[in-house]
DRENVEXRO-201560 format. One line per 8 residues: for each residue x, y, z of C-alpha. Coordinates in Angstrom, 3 decimals, always signed. Layout:
N
X:Y:Z | ... .
end
This chain:
165
+126.959:+136.567:+149.809 | +125.345:+138.464:+146.982 | +122.937:+136.689:+144.651 | +122.535:+138.128:+141.216 | +119.251:+137.386:+139.502 | +118.925:+138.037:+135.813 | +115.504:+137.997:+134.278 | +115.038:+138.063:+130.511 .
+111.638:+138.452:+128.956 | +111.118:+137.984:+125.231 | +108.024:+139.398:+123.705 | +106.373:+137.954:+120.636 | +107.501:+141.024:+118.701 | +111.147:+141.019:+119.771 | +113.646:+141.353:+116.973 | +116.505:+138.924:+116.689 .
+119.827:+140.389:+117.712 | +122.701:+139.481:+115.404 | +125.730:+138.736:+117.545 | +128.027:+137.874:+114.669 | +127.381:+137.542:+110.947 | +129.682:+135.063:+109.227 | +127.901:+135.348:+105.893 | +125.926:+132.599:+104.262 .
+122.211:+132.297:+103.777 | +119.605:+133.373:+106.267 | +117.984:+130.548:+108.236 | +114.812:+132.584:+108.733 | +112.765:+130.552:+106.183 | +113.408:+127.445:+108.284 | +112.109:+129.177:+111.393 | +108.999:+130.271:+109.520 .
+108.413:+126.685:+108.354 | +108.573:+125.551:+111.976 | +106.275:+128.378:+113.128 | +108.910:+129.593:+115.605 | +108.710:+133.224:+114.554 | +105.695:+135.476:+114.702 | +103.996:+136.257:+111.448 | +102.120:+134.293:+108.880 .
+101.896:+130.670:+110.010 | +102.999:+128.146:+107.430 | +102.764:+124.425:+107.888 | +106.037:+122.491:+107.459 | +104.004:+119.894:+105.567 | +103.164:+122.412:+102.841 | +106.562:+121.921:+101.215 | +106.454:+118.109:+101.096 .
+105.810:+116.393:+97.760 | +102.362:+114.879:+97.316 | +101.866:+111.213:+98.129 | +101.144:+109.160:+95.003 | +97.530:+108.098:+94.801 | +98.380:+104.757:+93.176 | +100.820:+102.799:+95.364 | +103.678:+100.992:+93.702 .
+102.968:+97.456:+92.605 | +104.925:+94.396:+91.701 | +105.057:+95.382:+88.023 | +107.007:+98.497:+89.066 | +109.813:+96.235:+90.364 | +110.345:+94.636:+86.965 | +112.553:+93.836:+85.212 | +114.600:+91.911:+87.761 .
+118.092:+90.952:+86.689 | +120.754:+89.103:+88.658 | +123.980:+89.337:+86.632 | +125.839:+87.015:+89.043 | +123.369:+84.193:+88.368 | +122.688:+82.263:+85.173 | +120.766:+79.082:+84.395 | +123.037:+76.063:+84.711 .
+124.099:+73.032:+86.736 | +124.420:+73.339:+90.519 | +126.575:+70.976:+92.553 | +124.827:+69.874:+95.745 | +126.577:+70.784:+98.980 | +125.860:+71.190:+102.664 | +125.104:+74.457:+104.410 | +124.889:+75.369:+108.054 .
+122.065:+77.913:+108.243 | +119.868:+76.876:+111.161 | +116.406:+78.382:+111.013 | +116.549:+79.240:+107.325 | +113.169:+78.759:+105.676 | +113.500:+76.682:+102.510 | +113.676:+78.815:+99.402 | +114.356:+78.279:+95.757 .
+115.784:+80.410:+92.985 | +114.448:+80.297:+89.449 | +114.358:+82.524:+86.406 | +112.287:+82.935:+83.292 | +114.095:+80.318:+81.212 | +113.427:+76.762:+79.960 | +115.673:+75.061:+82.559 | +113.891:+76.830:+85.446 .
+110.425:+76.086:+84.083 | +111.192:+72.373:+83.674 | +112.795:+72.193:+87.140 | +109.837:+73.965:+88.723 | +107.289:+71.574:+87.196 | +109.332:+68.530:+88.287 | +109.891:+69.799:+91.858 | +106.555:+71.501:+92.672 .
+105.368:+68.753:+95.051 | +108.646:+68.703:+97.005 | +108.728:+72.512:+97.179 | +105.148:+72.569:+98.459 | +105.912:+69.938:+101.145 | +108.839:+72.072:+102.331 | +106.703:+75.229:+102.243 | +109.500:+76.778:+100.184 .
+109.362:+80.352:+98.940 | +110.457:+81.068:+95.384 | +112.699:+83.936:+94.372 | +112.503:+84.770:+90.684 | +115.971:+86.198:+90.121 | +115.744:+86.906:+86.396 | +112.457:+87.995:+84.853 | +111.671:+90.828:+82.456 .
+107.896:+91.236:+82.334 | +104.807:+90.765:+84.483 | +103.357:+88.276:+81.969 | +106.436:+86.047:+82.328 | +106.164:+86.191:+86.125 | +102.485:+85.247:+85.930 | +103.326:+82.308:+83.653 | +105.856:+81.072:+86.222 .
+103.211:+81.393:+88.944 | +100.849:+79.208:+86.940 | +103.561:+76.559:+86.687 | +104.253:+76.898:+90.423 | +100.644:+75.937:+91.154 | +100.147:+78.010:+94.305 | +103.734:+78.342:+95.539 | +104.718:+81.859:+96.556 .
+107.007:+83.529:+93.981 | +108.589:+86.961:+94.431 | +110.709:+88.866:+91.919 | +113.991:+89.619:+93.716 | +117.583:+90.180:+92.679 | +119.640:+87.216:+93.838 | +123.104:+88.722:+93.496 | +123.720:+89.354:+97.199 .
+122.509:+85.879:+98.167 | +124.618:+84.345:+95.402 | +127.691:+86.126:+96.681 | +127.042:+85.120:+100.299 | +126.721:+81.402:+99.553 | +129.005:+81.171:+96.519 | +126.314:+80.403:+93.969 | +126.628:+80.940:+90.217 .
+123.665:+79.080:+88.734 | +119.997:+78.318:+89.233 | +117.460:+76.731:+89.537 | +118.347:+75.657:+93.047 | +116.679:+74.691:+96.320 | +118.314:+76.185:+99.412 | +117.502:+74.765:+102.865 | +119.019:+75.169:+106.319 .
+121.207:+72.119:+105.696 | +122.196:+72.407:+102.044 | +121.568:+73.359:+98.482 | +120.612:+71.121:+95.599 | +119.291:+71.199:+92.119 .
end
């Protein structure tokens, strides 16, 4: 039996051998960026955009609009969502503000989280937070939630067992 041993040694200065050229653009810049070829070393991080010094804040998320949801009457009904933390949906409108003031104690007892589904400005969100008296409020589009549970109006309290106004 004859054993054939093939040994290939690549030096740092070896030229690439083109086996077949199908056209297109050279990939050599990518190899340079990865420091796979000899020559001037270039960090792959050099081509990344700079990281913003000021991180994004809540004001950058505004305005929040939920076209599927409008202020209006909500018919109470049961839900089967075991484990769902109580949450409520409000907007920056008179009906939501009145509802929030009337229900603050109940919402606090339930440890409910508020989703502000329609709000234009940071000042309006802050005004709602003052009315909420310590309840957590987050500006979030409610369209996907509304579609999932068949909801058209707010304000509404959503718990693991039902929804009610």
